[in-house]
N, C-alpha and C positions, 0 to 999 in steps of 0.2 A: 674352462678353456675359452679363449676368446674366439670371436667369429672369424677373424683373419687366420688364426691357426687351424681352425676347423676347415676353412676354405682351402688352405695350403695342403692339409692332409688329404682332403677329398681330391684335389688335383693330382697329388702324388699317386694315390691309389688308382685313379683313372689312367695315369701314364703307365703304371705297371700292368694294368689290365690290357691296355692297348698293345704293350710289348708281348704279352702272352698270346693275344689273339693273332698278332702278325707274325709270330715265330713258330717254327716247328718244334714241338716238345716231345720227349720220349714217353711212351706209355709204360706202365708197370709190366705189361706182358712182354714187351720187347727188351732187348739187351740194354743195360744201363749205358753202354757205349755206342748206341746207335740212335739215329734220329728217324729211323723207319717206324711206321705204325704209330705216328705221334698223335697225341690227344691235344685238343685245343684248351680244355680246362682240366686242371688237376687240383687235388687237395694237397696243400703243403705238408699236412700231417702224414701223408702217404709217401713222401719223397724220402729216400734213405738219408740218414744223418750219421756222421762219424766225427771223432775227435782227432783222427789221423795221428795218433800217438802223442798228442799234446793235451795233457791234463787240463781240465777247466774249459775246454773248447767244445762246442757243438756246432758243426758246419753242415749246411745244406746248400747244394748248388741248385737253385731254383731254375735257372736257365743258363747254360754254359756252352762255351765254344766246343770243347772236346766231347762232352757227353750229349749235347743237344744240337750241335751244328750252328750255333750262333756265330756271327761273323764280326759284329761291331761292338757288342756289349755282353757282359755277364752279370747275373743277379744272384747274390748269395744272401742267406739268412744265417747270421752268426750270433751265438750266445756264449758269453764268457761268465764263468762263475766268479764269485767275489774273490778279489786278489789276483785273478789271472789276467794275462795280457798277450798281445801279439809280440813277435820279436821286433827289434828295431830293424826296419827294412825300407827299401825304396823300389820303385818299378817305373818303367817307361810308359805308363798309362795314367789316365785320369781316374780318380776314385771319389765317389760320393757316398756318404753315409747318412742314414736316417735312424736316429735312436728311437726305438720302439718302447723300451722300458729300461730302467736302471740308470745309474749315474757312473761317470768315469772321467778320465782325463785323456785328452789328445796331447801327445808330445810331438812337436813338429820342429825338425832341424832344417838346416839350409843346404841347398845343393850348389850355392854360389861360391863356396870356398873349397879347400881341399878336404875338409873334415865336416861332419854334420854340426859339430860344436854343441854348445849348451842349447838344448831345445826350448822353444816357447811352450808354455803350458796353457791349455784351454779346457775349461770344465765343459763336460757334455752331460745332457740330461734328457728325460723323455720329451719327445716331439722336437728335439733340436736336430739340425742337419749341418754337415760340414763337408768340405771337399779338400782333397789333398792334391797340390800341384804335381805335375809330372816330375818324377825323379827326386822329389823332396823326401828325405828320410823321415820316418814317422813311427809312432808306436801308440797303441790304444790300450789303456789299462781300465779294468773294472776296479775302481777305488772304493766301491761300496762294500759294506761289511756283511750285509744280509741278503741282498737282492742281485739276481743275474742282470747282466748288461746285455741287451738284445738289440741288434742292429740289422737293418737291411743295407746291403753294400752293393753298389753298381760300379763296375769298372769298364773302361774302354779297351779296345785292342786286345781281346783275349786270344789265346791263352796267355796268362800273365807270366812274365819272367821276373823273378824276385831276387833282389840282392840283399843279403842279410848281414848285419853288423853285430859284432860282439859287444860293442859299447859305442857311446857317442863320440869317442875320440879316434875311432878307426878311420883311416883315409878312405875316401870313396873308391879308390882303385883297389883297395884290399877287401872290400865287401865280397862275400861269397855268393855266387850265382846258384840259385835253386830253380832248376827247370827240367822237366815240368814240375809245377808246384804240387804239393801233396795230393790235393783233390783231383788233379788231372792225371796222375801217374797211371791209374788203372786203365784209362782209355787212350792215353797219348802214345802214339807209336812213332818213334824216330825213324825216318826213311833211311834205308841202308845206303852207304856210300858205294857207288858203283865203280869207283876207281880201284 
């Protein structure tokens, strides 16, 4: 590994640690949906993981809006088994990925026309990072045959509202809204309409 990539990785780890120290996080003893009784430091191995009914996915919300009271960002650890992928989707927030292990492909469509169209393909690999522009349809695949693809994911403006596409030729206006998203459903409470 080159000195510059080690330096970049060190800076990223430092940034994530600063986020943890500056943010209230939920303790294991308190409710998963409460930011009361928070711990400053937690072991990621102790944070609940789920696939939310999606085979091949392991998702951990390390720091989230709904479950931890975060206001500006969320941090996830996502692991995809070989051959698994995200749905084709877009959201009105910025998203940054850091690939920790494995290899895959980022498919990135366009938000500038009526349809996502033929996506651009980008290879992703350990120690690579990429960002997805606001509202650009995208999909991440684990294209490896034998190794999991594991990524740290940071999004802005949580909780995320996700628009899901059946394929790359679905008009943007026909994408289906999923809100709250799967990992926010347990803790997200829609206010009752008082009218």
